[in-house]
MITIBA-661503 format. One record per residue: residue in three letters; x, y, z of N, C-alpha, C in turn. Coordinates in steps of 0.05 Angstrom, whole numbers, plus 5000, padded with zeros to 4 digits. Example, Ala and Ser with C-alpha at 12.3 -4.5 7.8 and 13.67 -1.06 7.14 Angstrom:
BEGIN
ALA526448865156524649105156526449345156 SER525749555142527349795143525850015157 
END
This chain:
BEGIN
MET501449795000499950004995501950215003 ARG500950424985502350754984500850924983 VAL501251144989499851344981501751544960 GLN499951614937500951744917499952074920 SER501352204920501052534923501552664900 VAL500052854892500152994871501253244880 GLY504153354875504853554887505153554912 LEU506853364923506853384956508253604965 VAL510053734951511453964961509254214965 GLN507754214947505454384943503254374966 SER502154124967500654024990501454055016 LEU504353995021505554055045505554365052 ALA506154535030506354755040503354895039 SER501954815027499154905031497554765060 ALA498354535066497754435098499654605117 GLN501554685110502954845132501455115135 GLN500655235111498955475113496455465128 ARG495155215123492455155136492655085164 ARG494255095177495255035208493755265220 SER494555505215493055745226490355755219 THR489755635203486155675192485655415187 PRO483955325201482555035192481255015165 ALA481754795152480154795122477454815125 THR475754885106473154915109471554685099 THR472754495089471354265079473754025082 LEU473153755080474353575079475953515053 SER474153605032475453555007477653744995 GLU477953995015479754185016482654065026 ALA481853895047483753815066485053555052 MET484353465036484853175023485653234994 ALA485453484986486253524957488853454949 GLY489053274927491353164918492552944927 VAL491152784945491552554956490152314943 ARG491652084936489551894918491351654936 VAL489351434946490651224958490050924934 THR492850824931492450634907494150384923 LEU493450164913494549914919495749764897 SER498349604901499749534882498149234879 GLU498949054859497248794851497948614876 LEU500548664885500948454910499748624930 GLY499448804939497748924961494948924958 ARG494148894935490848794930490448514936 SER492348364930491548064937492348054969 LYS493848164984494048125013491848265026 ALA491448505012488448625023486448475022 ALA485948295002483348174996483747915017 SER486347815019485647595040485547725068 LYS486647925075486548045096483748205105 ASP482548215083479548365091477348075080 SER477847885083476447665073474447645095 ASP474747745122472847705140470147975136 ILE471548155125469748415117467448265093 ASP468948165073467648065052466147905056 ASP466547675076464447435080462047565101 SER461947835111459947875127457748005116 SER455547985126453148075111451948325112 LEU454148535116454048825114453648895090 PRO452149105082451549235056454449315044 ASP455249335019457249375003458349665011 ALA456949865011458150085022459950155048 ILE457949955066459649905094461649785091 LYS461749535075464449365071466649525063 ALA466449725041468349885024469250115048 SER467750205064468750405088470750255104 LEU469649995112471049845130474249775123 LYS474149685097476449655085478249905081 LEU477450135075478150365072479850435096 ILE477850425119479350535144481650325156 ARG480950045150483549925155485949945139 ALA485650045113487950105092489050365109 LEU487850575111488750835126490050805153 LYS489050595167490350555193492850425191 GLN492950265170495850125169498050345156 GLN496950555137498850715132500150895148 ILE497650955169498451125193500550985208 ALA500550735213501750605231504750605217 ASP504850515192507650585171508850845178 LYS507051005172508251295172509551385198 LEU508051265221509151295245511551185252 LEU511850895243514450755244516950915228 GLU515651055209517751175192519051455204 LEU516451595217517451805236519451725253 GLN518851535272520351415291523151385283 ALA523751275256526151205252527551405243 VAL526751635228528051865220528952035245 MET527351985268528052135293530552035309 ARG530451735304533251625314535251605295 GLU534551735273537351705256539251885262 GLN541551785271544451925272545052035254 ALA545251965229546452055206545752325197 LEU543652385199541852665194542952835207 ASP543053055192543853315211541253405218 LYS541653585242539153715251536753865230 GLU537754025212536154105192534953905179 ALA536653715167535053485145533153345164 ARG534053265184531953115208528953275211 LEU529753555220527253775216526153755196 GLN526953755171525453765144524053525140 ARG525153295144524052975140522052955163 THR521853075187520152945208517353185197 SER518153415194516053575182514153495161 ALA516153375136514553245117512653035126 LEU513752835144512152605153509652655163 GLN510052925186507552985201505853095178 GLY506253215158504753335140503153115127 GLU504752925121503352645105501352505124 LEU502652535149501152395173498052585178 ALA498152825177496152965175494052895153 VAL494852935131493652835108491652575109 LEU493552405122492052045125490452105148 ASN490252245169489152265190486052425181 GLY486952625166483852725152482652565137 ALA484352355125482852205108481651995120 LEU482551885142481551715162478951825175 VAL478952025183476652175196474252195175 GLY475152275146473052285131471652015123 ALA473651785129472551575119470551425142 MET471051495167469751435189467251575187 ALA467051845182464051995178462951855156 ASP463951745135462251575111461451325125 LEU462951215144461550965151459351005171 ALA459551165185457851255206454851395186 LYS455351515164452351595153451951365138 ALA453551175124452350915114450650745134 VAL452050735158450850595179447650675187 LYS447850985186445651045196443451025167 ASP444450995145442550975126441950725117 ALA443150505129442750285121440850125139 GLY440550235161438850135180438949825189 LEU440749825194442249505201440749395227 ASP440549115227439248995247440548905271 ALA440548825289442248815317444548605306 GLY443848405293446348205285448348335263 GLN447548535249449548675230450648855249 MET449448995267450849185285452949055303 ALA452348795308454048675324456348555306 GLU456148535285458548395264459848675258 LEU458448945252459949105248462349205270 SER460649165301462449235320465549065317 GLN464748795316467248655316468748675292 LEU467848725271469548795250471349045254 SER469549255262471649545269473449495285 LEU473249265304475849265325478249135313 ARG478149015294480548855280482149045264 
END
């Protein structure tokens, strides 16, 4: 899994600017970000998400759960990368600061996408009118 960003430097610069003023919409906060999976990533995700696929939940909810899992994994990976950069002794102070700042910007974008995906899931659940069994299933899948 990887995050492809269009104009990463521009996105980070605008994210830095928006820190002082909050974004007015989620789409503004996520502008230029696209999540894609490689062929290997898709096959691993398919097997990893088989519990979601096998559930009795509506497709929109299944898609939201898969996206949330993928975003959580990407966030965990970025946090590990950030920790590694902070421990890297070979980098000088300025290079470490630039790299950590860039990673923090990427984390902010991923966290914004996660918040949006969770909001989409909440709306899909509300609109679907799930029965008690499906709600229990959703709760179980959300914890994994």
